VODRENGU-656731 format. One record per residue (C-alpha): y, x, z; chain; residue number from 1. Coordinates in nm, 3 decimals. Each point is the difference from the previous one (the first is absolute). Example, Ala and Ser with C-alpha at 12.3 -4.5 7.8 and 13.67 -1.06 7.14 Angstrom:
R | -0.450 | 1.230 | 0.780 | A | 1
R | 0.344 | 0.137 | -0.066 | A | 2
END
This chain:
R | 14.271 | 9.450 | 12.041 | A | 1
R | -0.120 | 0.323 | -0.131 | A | 2
R | -0.205 | 0.172 | 0.262 | A | 3
R | -0.274 | 0.276 | -0.015 | A | 4
R | -0.317 | 0.030 | 0.202 | A | 5
R | -0.096 | 0.269 | 0.243 | A | 6
R | -0.330 | 0.138 | 0.125 | A | 7
R | 0.044 | -0.196 | 0.325 | A | 8
R | 0.004 | -0.327 | -0.174 | A | 9
R | -0.349 | 0.037 | -0.144 | A | 10
R | -0.182 | 0.108 | -0.312 | A | 11
R | 0.075 | -0.116 | -0.356 | A | 12
R | -0.241 | 0.021 | -0.298 | A | 13
R | -0.020 | -0.087 | -0.354 | A | 14
R | -0.336 | -0.183 | -0.003 | A | 15
R | -0.250 | 0.044 | -0.283 | A | 16
R | -0.352 | -0.074 | -0.098 | A | 17
R | -0.281 | 0.168 | -0.188 | A | 18
R | -0.118 | -0.138 | -0.328 | A | 19
R | -0.328 | -0.195 | -0.006 | A | 20
R | -0.203 | 0.274 | -0.105 | A | 21
R | -0.310 | 0.169 | 0.154 | A | 22
R | 0.055 | 0.167 | 0.339 | A | 23
R | 0.105 | 0.363 | -0.008 | A | 24
R | 0.038 | 0.244 | 0.284 | A | 25
R | 0.333 | -0.018 | 0.180 | A | 26
R | 0.257 | 0.244 | -0.085 | A | 27
R | 0.336 | 0.102 | 0.129 | A | 28
R | 0.322 | 0.092 | -0.184 | A | 29
R | 0.321 | 0.146 | 0.113 | A | 30
R | 0.307 | -0.229 | 0.009 | A | 31
R | 0.344 | 0.140 | 0.075 | A | 32
R | 0.236 | -0.214 | 0.197 | A | 33
R | 0.355 | -0.131 | 0.052 | A | 34
R | 0.151 | 0.259 | 0.230 | A | 35
R | 0.146 | -0.158 | 0.320 | A | 36
R | -0.066 | -0.359 | 0.047 | A | 37
R | -0.359 | -0.025 | -0.140 | A | 38
R | -0.334 | 0.168 | 0.003 | A | 39
R | -0.082 | -0.106 | -0.383 | A | 40
R | -0.376 | -0.012 | -0.082 | A | 41
R | -0.220 | -0.135 | -0.271 | A | 42
R | -0.385 | -0.062 | 0.004 | A | 43
R | -0.159 | 0.228 | -0.256 | A | 44
R | -0.123 | -0.181 | -0.304 | A | 45
R | -0.365 | 0.070 | -0.079 | A | 46
R | -0.181 | -0.293 | -0.129 | A | 47
R | -0.225 | -0.177 | 0.237 | A | 48
R | -0.154 | -0.348 | 0.082 | A | 49
R | 0.279 | -0.247 | 0.102 | A | 50
R | -0.200 | -0.083 | 0.310 | A | 51
R | -0.036 | 0.363 | 0.100 | A | 52
R | 0.238 | 0.159 | 0.253 | A | 53
R | 0.333 | 0.156 | -0.162 | A | 54
R | -0.004 | 0.387 | -0.050 | A | 55
R | 0.164 | 0.175 | 0.298 | A | 56
R | 0.352 | 0.048 | -0.093 | A | 57
R | 0.179 | 0.343 | 0.101 | A | 58
R | 0.297 | 0.079 | 0.188 | A | 59
R | 0.323 | -0.062 | -0.152 | A | 60
R | 0.241 | 0.291 | -0.025 | A | 61
R | 0.365 | 0.056 | -0.001 | A | 62
R | 0.056 | 0.099 | -0.365 | A | 63
R | 0.239 | 0.287 | 0.105 | A | 64
R | -0.119 | 0.127 | 0.326 | A | 65
R | -0.353 | -0.096 | 0.070 | A | 66
R | -0.154 | -0.031 | -0.334 | A | 67
R | -0.385 | 0.014 | 0.034 | A | 68
R | -0.011 | -0.091 | 0.367 | A | 69
R | -0.265 | -0.249 | 0.111 | A | 70
R | 0.080 | -0.297 | 0.207 | A | 71
R | -0.228 | -0.008 | 0.323 | A | 72
R | 0.186 | -0.232 | 0.224 | A | 73
R | -0.059 | -0.369 | -0.004 | A | 74
R | 0.302 | -0.242 | 0.042 | A | 75
R | 0.235 | 0.197 | -0.231 | A | 76
R | 0.191 | -0.160 | -0.281 | A | 77
R | -0.224 | -0.013 | -0.303 | A | 78
R | 0.108 | -0.178 | -0.349 | A | 79
R | -0.298 | -0.093 | -0.210 | A | 80
R | 0.007 | -0.135 | -0.351 | A | 81
R | -0.152 | -0.327 | -0.034 | A | 82
R | -0.224 | 0.036 | -0.301 | A | 83
R | -0.385 | 0.027 | -0.004 | A | 84
R | -0.088 | 0.380 | -0.043 | A | 85
R | 0.357 | 0.092 | 0.028 | A | 86
R | 0.150 | 0.298 | -0.201 | A | 87
R | 0.343 | 0.154 | -0.025 | A | 88
R | 0.158 | 0.116 | -0.333 | A | 89
R | 0.319 | 0.148 | -0.154 | A | 90
R | 0.257 | -0.172 | -0.188 | A | 91
R | -0.138 | -0.042 | -0.370 | A | 92
R | 0.157 | -0.196 | -0.266 | A | 93
R | -0.037 | -0.028 | -0.388 | A | 94
R | 0.311 | -0.029 | -0.213 | A | 95
R | 0.356 | 0.113 | -0.007 | A | 96
R | 0.324 | -0.152 | 0.111 | A | 97
R | 0.149 | -0.296 | -0.163 | A | 98
R | 0.218 | -0.294 | 0.118 | A | 99
R | -0.192 | -0.265 | 0.176 | A | 100
R | -0.059 | -0.315 | -0.207 | A | 101
R | -0.229 | -0.276 | 0.124 | A | 102
R | -0.043 | -0.130 | -0.349 | A | 103
R | -0.120 | 0.352 | -0.114 | A | 104
R | -0.229 | 0.041 | 0.289 | A | 105
R | -0.140 | -0.348 | 0.010 | A | 106
R | 0.070 | -0.016 | 0.370 | A | 107
R | 0.153 | -0.334 | 0.119 | A | 108
R | 0.025 | -0.003 | 0.368 | A | 109
R | 0.049 | -0.349 | 0.160 | A | 110
R | 0.253 | -0.001 | 0.284 | A | 111
R | 0.097 | -0.326 | 0.188 | A | 112
R | -0.162 | -0.322 | 0.040 | A | 113
R | -0.360 | 0.018 | 0.088 | A | 114
R | -0.290 | -0.240 | -0.117 | A | 115
R | -0.050 | -0.123 | 0.354 | A | 116
R | 0.162 | -0.343 | 0.048 | A | 117
R | -0.125 | -0.186 | 0.320 | A | 118
R | -0.204 | 0.218 | 0.232 | A | 119
R | -0.021 | -0.267 | 0.270 | A | 120
R | -0.190 | 0.098 | 0.304 | A | 121
R | -0.206 | 0.264 | -0.167 | A | 122
R | 0.258 | 0.237 | -0.164 | A | 123
R | -0.247 | 0.281 | -0.024 | A | 124
R | -0.238 | -0.218 | -0.217 | A | 125
R | 0.285 | -0.080 | -0.241 | A | 126
R | 0.101 | 0.359 | -0.001 | A | 127
R | -0.370 | 0.109 | -0.077 | A | 128
R | -0.037 | -0.248 | -0.273 | A | 129
R | 0.319 | 0.132 | -0.164 | A | 130
R | -0.051 | 0.375 | 0.032 | A | 131
R | -0.359 | 0.069 | -0.041 | A | 132
R | 0.003 | -0.079 | -0.370 | A | 133
R | 0.229 | 0.309 | -0.027 | A | 134
R | -0.212 | 0.235 | 0.199 | A | 135
R | -0.278 | 0.238 | -0.128 | A | 136
R | -0.252 | 0.257 | 0.107 | A | 137
R | 0.058 | 0.347 | -0.131 | A | 138
R | -0.314 | 0.218 | -0.027 | A | 139
R | 0.018 | 0.365 | -0.081 | A | 140
R | -0.390 | 0.112 | 0.001 | A | 141
R | 0.072 | 0.362 | 0.087 | A | 142
R | 0.247 | -0.079 | 0.282 | A | 143
R | -0.002 | -0.345 | 0.144 | A | 144
R | 0.140 | -0.338 | 0.007 | A | 145
R | 0.329 | -0.166 | 0.063 | A | 146
R | 0.190 | -0.317 | -0.083 | A | 147
R | 0.255 | -0.071 | -0.267 | A | 148
R | 0.284 | -0.258 | -0.092 | A | 149
R | 0.062 | -0.168 | -0.340 | A | 150
R | 0.334 | 0.100 | -0.114 | A | 151
R | 0.045 | -0.213 | -0.315 | A | 152
R | -0.196 | -0.197 | -0.269 | A | 153
R | -0.048 | 0.324 | -0.198 | A | 154
R | -0.295 | 0.140 | 0.196 | A | 155
R | 0.195 | 0.228 | 0.217 | A | 156
R | -0.108 | 0.063 | 0.363 | A | 157
R | 0.176 | 0.196 | 0.275 | A | 158
R | -0.194 | 0.167 | 0.287 | A | 159
R | 0.033 | 0.309 | 0.209 | A | 160
R | -0.017 | 0.336 | -0.157 | A | 161
R | -0.247 | 0.124 | 0.274 | A | 162
R | -0.252 | -0.259 | -0.114 | A | 163
R | -0.018 | 0.191 | -0.332 | A | 164
R | 0.039 | 0.364 | 0.058 | A | 165
R | -0.071 | 0.241 | 0.261 | A | 166
R | 0.113 | 0.334 | -0.144 | A | 167
R | 0.268 | 0.135 | -0.254 | A | 168
R | -0.078 | -0.100 | -0.354 | A | 169
R | 0.177 | 0.004 | -0.350 | A | 170
R | 0.094 | -0.317 | -0.174 | A | 171
R | -0.297 | 0.053 | -0.228 | A | 172
R | -0.214 | 0.002 | 0.304 | A | 173
R | 0.161 | -0.305 | 0.137 | A | 174
R | -0.073 | -0.195 | -0.318 | A | 175
R | -0.361 | 0.122 | 0.007 | A | 176
R | -0.076 | -0.145 | 0.349 | A | 177
R | -0.263 | -0.270 | -0.003 | A | 178
R | 0.141 | -0.321 | 0.146 | A | 179
R | -0.162 | -0.340 | 0.023 | A | 180
R | 0.180 | -0.325 | 0.125 | A | 181
R | -0.165 | -0.295 | 0.136 | A | 182
R | 0.193 | -0.307 | -0.057 | A | 183
R | 0.026 | -0.318 | 0.221 | A | 184
R | -0.253 | -0.152 | -0.227 | A | 185
R | -0.243 | 0.274 | 0.066 | A | 186
R | 0.010 | 0.140 | -0.333 | A | 187
R | 0.023 | 0.374 | -0.028 | A | 188
R | 0.190 | 0.191 | -0.260 | A | 189
R | 0.116 | 0.362 | -0.063 | A | 190
R | 0.361 | 0.118 | 0.046 | A | 191
R | 0.196 | 0.306 | -0.062 | A | 192
R | 0.247 | 0.180 | 0.215 | A | 193
R | 0.356 | -0.022 | -0.156 | A | 194
R | 0.172 | 0.213 | 0.278 | A | 195
R | 0.006 | 0.073 | 0.368 | A | 196
R | 0.281 | 0.117 | 0.238 | A | 197
R | -0.150 | 0.153 | 0.318 | A | 198
R | 0.345 | 0.028 | 0.171 | A | 199
R | -0.007 | -0.371 | 0.041 | A | 200
R | -0.365 | -0.067 | -0.051 | A | 201
R | 0.023 | -0.233 | -0.294 | A | 202
R | -0.204 | 0.001 | -0.317 | A | 203
R | -0.025 | -0.237 | -0.294 | A | 204
R | -0.328 | -0.093 | -0.205 | A | 205
R | -0.042 | -0.167 | -0.335 | A | 206
R | -0.292 | -0.228 | -0.037 | A | 207
R | -0.203 | 0.063 | -0.325 | A | 208
R | -0.083 | -0.360 | -0.058 | A | 209
R | 0.204 | -0.328 | 0.005 | A | 210
R | -0.018 | -0.159 | 0.352 | A | 211
R | 0.160 | -0.352 | -0.033 | A | 212
R | -0.150 | -0.089 | 0.339 | A | 213
R | 0.220 | 0.260 | 0.164 | A | 214
R | 0.316 | -0.157 | 0.118 | A | 215
R | 0.326 | 0.223 | 0.030 | A | 216
R | 0.123 | 0.038 | 0.357 | A | 217
R | 0.322 | -0.118 | 0.124 | A | 218
R | 0.220 | 0.255 | 0.188 | A | 219
R | 0.267 | -0.056 | 0.273 | A | 220
R | 0.304 | 0.193 | 0.033 | A | 221
R | -0.053 | 0.267 | 0.286 | A | 222
R | 0.337 | -0.092 | 0.152 | A | 223
R | -0.135 | -0.341 | 0.093 | A | 224
R | -0.286 | 0.132 | 0.215 | A | 225
R | 0.055 | -0.077 | 0.382 | A | 226
R | -0.176 | 0.119 | 0.310 | A | 227
R | -0.218 | -0.265 | 0.145 | A | 228
R | -0.074 | -0.190 | -0.328 | A | 229
R | -0.345 | -0.097 | -0.112 | A | 230
R | -0.174 | 0.270 | -0.193 | A | 231
R | -0.327 | -0.049 | -0.188 | A | 232
R | -0.213 | 0.312 | -0.124 | A | 233
R | -0.231 | -0.058 | -0.297 | A | 234
R | -0.249 | 0.254 | -0.142 | A | 235
R | -0.354 | 0.153 | 0.013 | A | 236
R | -0.064 | 0.151 | 0.344 | A | 237
R | -0.331 | 0.172 | -0.012 | A | 238
R | -0.045 | -0.132 | -0.365 | A | 239
R | 0.017 | -0.368 | 0.130 | A | 240
R | 0.199 | -0.139 | -0.282 | A | 241
R | 0.274 | -0.279 | 0.044 | A | 242
R | 0.007 | 0.052 | 0.380 | A | 243
R | 0.313 | -0.153 | 0.167 | A | 244
R | 0.135 | 0.087 | 0.340 | A | 245
R | 0.322 | -0.106 | 0.166 | A | 246
R | 0.256 | 0.115 | 0.257 | A | 247
R | 0.359 | 0.068 | 0.003 | A | 248
R | 0.258 | 0.257 | -0.106 | A | 249
R | 0.024 | 0.209 | 0.319 | A | 250
R | 0.275 | 0.258 | -0.107 | A | 251
R | 0.186 | 0.089 | -0.321 | A | 252
R | 0.121 | 0.345 | -0.094 | A | 253
R | -0.287 | 0.152 | 0.196 | A | 254
R | -0.008 | 0.379 | -0.116 | A | 255
R | -0.357 | 0.144 | -0.099 | A | 256
R | -0.076 | 0.312 | -0.175 | A | 257
R | -0.001 | -0.013 | -0.372 | A | 258
R | -0.322 | 0.027 | -0.212 | A | 259
R | 0.116 | 0.339 | -0.137 | A | 260
R | -0.028 | 0.150 | 0.343 | A | 261
R | -0.385 | -0.018 | -0.016 | A | 262
R | -0.007 | 0.238 | -0.318 | A | 263
R | 0.132 | 0.294 | 0.212 | A | 264
R | 0.270 | 0.055 | -0.250 | A | 265
R | 0.216 | 0.137 | 0.285 | A | 266
R | 0.330 | -0.133 | -0.140 | A | 267
R | 0.213 | -0.180 | 0.233 | A | 268
R | 0.087 | -0.269 | -0.253 | A | 269
R | -0.379 | -0.103 | -0.005 | A | 270
R | -0.017 | -0.039 | 0.374 | A | 271
R | 0.346 | -0.182 | 0.055 | A | 272
R | -0.201 | -0.323 | 0.067 | A | 273
R | 0.053 | -0.347 | -0.127 | A | 274
R | 0.146 | -0.308 | 0.160 | A | 275
R | -0.272 | -0.272 | 0.015 | A | 276
R | -0.069 | -0.366 | 0.126 | A | 277
R | -0.210 | 0.012 | 0.311 | A | 278
R | -0.240 | -0.295 | 0.051 | A | 279
R | -0.273 | -0.102 | 0.239 | A | 280
R | -0.202 | -0.186 | -0.261 | A | 281
R | -0.331 | 0.168 | 0.001 | A | 282
R | -0.022 | 0.284 | -0.276 | A | 283
R | -0.313 | 0.203 | -0.049 | A | 284
R | -0.162 | 0.243 | -0.243 | A | 285
R | 0.013 | -0.149 | -0.336 | A | 286
R | 0.337 | -0.179 | 0.047 | A | 287
R | 0.203 | 0.284 | -0.165 | A | 288
R | 0.204 | -0.132 | -0.285 | A | 289
R | -0.040 | -0.371 | 0.105 | A | 290
R | 0.297 | -0.227 | 0.074 | A | 291
R | 0.168 | -0.098 | 0.327 | A | 292
R | 0.126 | -0.340 | -0.060 | A | 293
R | 0.268 | -0.230 | 0.158 | A | 294
R | -0.006 | -0.358 | 0.085 | A | 295
R | 0.082 | -0.111 | -0.367 | A | 296
R | -0.271 | 0.198 | -0.150 | A | 297
R | 0.228 | 0.279 | -0.118 | A | 298
R | -0.099 | 0.376 | 0.016 | A | 299
R | 0.219 | 0.171 | 0.251 | A | 300
R | -0.196 | 0.339 | 0.009 | A | 301
R | -0.298 | 0.185 | -0.114 | A | 302
R | -0.242 | 0.099 | 0.277 | A | 303
R | -0.038 | 0.367 | 0.039 | A | 304
R | -0.080 | 0.140 | 0.341 | A | 305
R | -0.122 | -0.108 | 0.345 | A | 306
R | 0.035 | 0.139 | 0.347 | A | 307
R | -0.319 | 0.103 | 0.186 | A | 308
R | -0.085 | 0.130 | 0.353 | A | 309
R | -0.110 | 0.345 | -0.138 | A | 310
R | -0.082 | 0.184 | -0.303 | A | 311
R | -0.371 | -0.106 | 0.000 | A | 312
R | 0.073 | -0.372 | 0.007 | A | 313
R | 0.093 | -0.190 | -0.302 | A | 314
R | -0.019 | -0.342 | 0.140 | A | 315
R | 0.307 | -0.218 | 0.022 | A | 316
R | 0.189 | 0.021 | 0.335 | A | 317
R | 0.254 | -0.275 | -0.096 | A | 318
R | 0.275 | 0.215 | -0.152 | A | 319
R | 0.001 | 0.037 | -0.380 | A | 320
R | 0.270 | 0.116 | -0.240 | A | 321
R | 0.096 | -0.124 | -0.335 | A | 322
R | 0.227 | 0.157 | -0.265 | A | 323
R | 0.309 | -0.238 | -0.059 | A | 324
R | -0.020 | -0.223 | -0.322 | A | 325
R | 0.316 | 0.125 | -0.144 | A | 326
R | -0.132 | 0.362 | -0.004 | A | 327
R | -0.326 | -0.115 | -0.146 | A | 328
R | 0.164 | -0.178 | -0.296 | A | 329
R | 0.257 | 0.277 | -0.069 | A | 330
R | -0.263 | 0.269 | -0.009 | A | 331
R | -0.244 | -0.213 | -0.201 | A | 332
R | 0.268 | -0.066 | -0.257 | A | 333
R | 0.083 | 0.361 | -0.026 | A | 334
R | -0.358 | 0.080 | -0.061 | A | 335
R | -0.051 | -0.275 | -0.264 | A | 336
R | 0.303 | 0.128 | -0.189 | A | 337
R | -0.130 | 0.361 | 0.010 | A | 338
R | 0.307 | 0.101 | 0.190 | A | 339
R | -0.001 | 0.279 | 0.262 | A | 340
R | -0.008 | -0.133 | 0.338 | A | 341
R | 0.144 | 0.286 | 0.177 | A | 342
R | 0.145 | 0.020 | 0.362 | A | 343
R | 0.333 | -0.112 | 0.105 | A | 344
R | 0.241 | 0.264 | 0.137 | A | 345
R | 0.308 | -0.056 | 0.228 | A | 346
R | 0.099 | 0.365 | 0.048 | A | 347
R | 0.043 | 0.034 | 0.387 | A | 348
R | -0.135 | 0.170 | 0.287 | A | 349
R | -0.027 | -0.232 | 0.287 | A | 350
R | -0.139 | -0.039 | 0.353 | A | 351
R | -0.060 | -0.273 | 0.239 | A | 352
R | 0.259 | -0.023 | 0.292 | A | 353
R | -0.065 | 0.149 | 0.318 | A | 354
R | 0.208 | -0.238 | 0.202 | A | 355
R | -0.232 | -0.308 | -0.059 | A | 356
R | 0.233 | -0.154 | -0.253 | A | 357
R | -0.175 | -0.146 | -0.313 | A | 358
R | 0.069 | 0.163 | -0.339 | A | 359
R | -0.023 | 0.335 | -0.195 | A | 360
R | 0.257 | 0.269 | 0.074 | A | 361
R | 0.091 | 0.210 | -0.305 | A | 362
R | -0.001 | 0.363 | 0.067 | A | 363
R | 0.049 | 0.120 | -0.362 | A | 364
R | 0.094 | -0.151 | -0.334 | A | 365
R | -0.129 | 0.174 | -0.311 | A | 366
R | 0.321 | 0.067 | -0.226 | A | 367
R | -0.015 | -0.220 | -0.319 | A | 368
R | -0.278 | -0.214 | 0.150 | A | 369
R | 0.003 | -0.392 | -0.021 | A | 370
R | 0.106 | 0.013 | 0.375 | A | 371
R | 0.288 | 0.234 | -0.075 | A | 372
R | 0.114 | -0.209 | -0.294 | A | 373
R | -0.002 | -0.306 | 0.211 | A | 374
R | 0.224 | 0.164 | 0.262 | A | 375
R | -0.240 | 0.056 | 0.279 | A | 376
R | 0.077 | 0.299 | 0.239 | A | 377
R | -0.144 | 0.226 | 0.271 | A | 378
R | 0.001 | -0.189 | 0.320 | A | 379
R | -0.019 | -0.361 | -0.146 | A | 380
R | -0.255 | -0.215 | 0.179 | A | 381
R | -0.175 | -0.237 | -0.258 | A | 382
R | -0.097 | -0.310 | 0.185 | A | 383
R | -0.110 | -0.241 | -0.274 | A | 384
R | -0.159 | 0.009 | -0.348 | A | 385
R | 0.066 | -0.315 | -0.203 | A | 386
R | 0.076 | -0.186 | 0.318 | A | 387
R | -0.315 | 0.109 | 0.178 | A | 388
R | 0.040 | 0.195 | 0.337 | A | 389
R | -0.130 | 0.346 | 0.007 | A | 390
R | -0.149 | 0.115 | 0.337 | A | 391
R | -0.038 | 0.362 | -0.088 | A | 392
R | 0.018 | 0.268 | -0.281 | A | 393
R | -0.363 | -0.083 | -0.109 | A | 394
R | 0.087 | -0.361 | -0.056 | A | 395
R | 0.281 | 0.109 | -0.261 | A | 396
R | -0.256 | 0.234 | -0.160 | A | 397
R | -0.262 | -0.271 | -0.028 | A | 398
R | 0.249 | -0.241 | -0.142 | A | 399
R | 0.103 | 0.236 | -0.275 | A | 400
R | -0.365 | 0.068 | -0.064 | A | 401
R | -0.046 | -0.353 | -0.093 | A | 402
R | 0.276 | 0.033 | -0.268 | A | 403
R | 0.015 | 0.163 | -0.350 | A | 404
R | 0.254 | 0.242 | -0.153 | A | 405
R | 0.296 | -0.202 | -0.154 | A | 406
R | -0.025 | -0.270 | 0.260 | A | 407
R | 0.296 | -0.072 | 0.225 | A | 408
R | 0.012 | -0.035 | 0.377 | A | 409
R | 0.271 | -0.123 | 0.230 | A | 410
R | 0.036 | 0.220 | 0.305 | A | 411
R | 0.207 | -0.090 | 0.302 | A | 412
R | 0.106 | 0.293 | 0.220 | A | 413
R | 0.208 | 0.080 | 0.278 | A | 414
R | 0.275 | 0.266 | -0.014 | A | 415
R | 0.248 | 0.075 | 0.284 | A | 416
R | -0.106 | -0.328 | 0.161 | A | 417
R | 0.069 | -0.201 | -0.309 | A | 418
R | -0.255 | -0.195 | -0.204 | A | 419
R | 0.005 | 0.070 | -0.374 | A | 420
R | -0.209 | -0.109 | -0.297 | A | 421
R | -0.075 | 0.193 | -0.323 | A | 422
R | -0.218 | -0.056 | -0.279 | A | 423
R | -0.234 | 0.285 | -0.122 | A | 424
R | -0.167 | 0.037 | -0.351 | A | 425
R | -0.324 | 0.200 | 0.081 | A | 426
R | -0.078 | 0.290 | -0.185 | A | 427
R | -0.342 | 0.168 | -0.079 | A | 428
R | -0.172 | 0.237 | 0.242 | A | 429
R | -0.190 | 0.151 | -0.290 | A | 430
R | 0.313 | 0.069 | -0.196 | A | 431
R | 0.150 | 0.167 | 0.307 | A | 432
R | -0.277 | 0.225 | 0.061 | A | 433
R | -0.024 | 0.096 | -0.365 | A | 434
END
């Protein structure tokens, strides 16, 4: 069930870790936040020894009301990126739009049966053996470290955007970023950045040498994920490659601030939040971009952020968040094809109900918008999205944020006490704002 976190529930962070470079003085850097549910903070990203304390992160800020304010109280909700030497960046991508074609991009994503056959009494052992050949360490010498997942047999790796960038950059600047990838065998090779989407925190790399030892990962459909199922995280926390931890899926549809919020863009679309998979599998700095895996060895999500007790603590507190696999694949395909990723647009103004009922109440519908075309009206109460219950308006926003323009979504809504269903083809926010 979609549900957002509040400050009373603890602190949430995107863990990150410094690159293995000589120790530098600690620094601080401002990090705007998601407005209501979260204090959104990132550790600054100066290079320093991996064994040294992380730089003191600064206060998260409300991107509209409290930009620049410093967090001073412990115990507030803080979201921290889980790369080493974390940074934040803007949506940058090379190429222009074209129809998505797997044969043209070289991306062949495997969805379905996994390589694990008989886990016996040690399922995590079998999972680790199946998945670790698909997981790499990603090093950006000037920024930090994270993890990555092999998308295909053509040398494409998916990771978090925040592993690679910490400020706005042009497509040319993206291509010029120095990236090194450490394969499961220990071999280190160079890679280039194909594209990055900061709204969903997804980026794609292209290896510059053949890597036959790197096995393409297998992805599970997101609608198969269930609360309580086994969840295994694989990655390079604190630079420790091929680290495996386990737990369960503790919630699905958990709304956390989008990566774009950290850049202080001040646009509500960037701070709408995204719906994530919550897990208690230990996730720490350096896990960013690594996989969260099911019992069958299939990728169910890409680890992105963790909850911590306060803005000065980047250690794991038993609550981590992963971007659903469907979103990872969709965005990666668009980036590989050179297509605009964009932000999906429904075209309503909505609020959560005040009477305790779950759902999103429509207060206004933009004329000619996708919602208008689909027949939604002011006063309608949207209760599900593709069959998933919506507890509040922020859950609907987060659900739409995971999608791309042109995708369709089935919304169930209540009007005059009668449940109705409509299918909406989502538009483009960028086209709407001109």
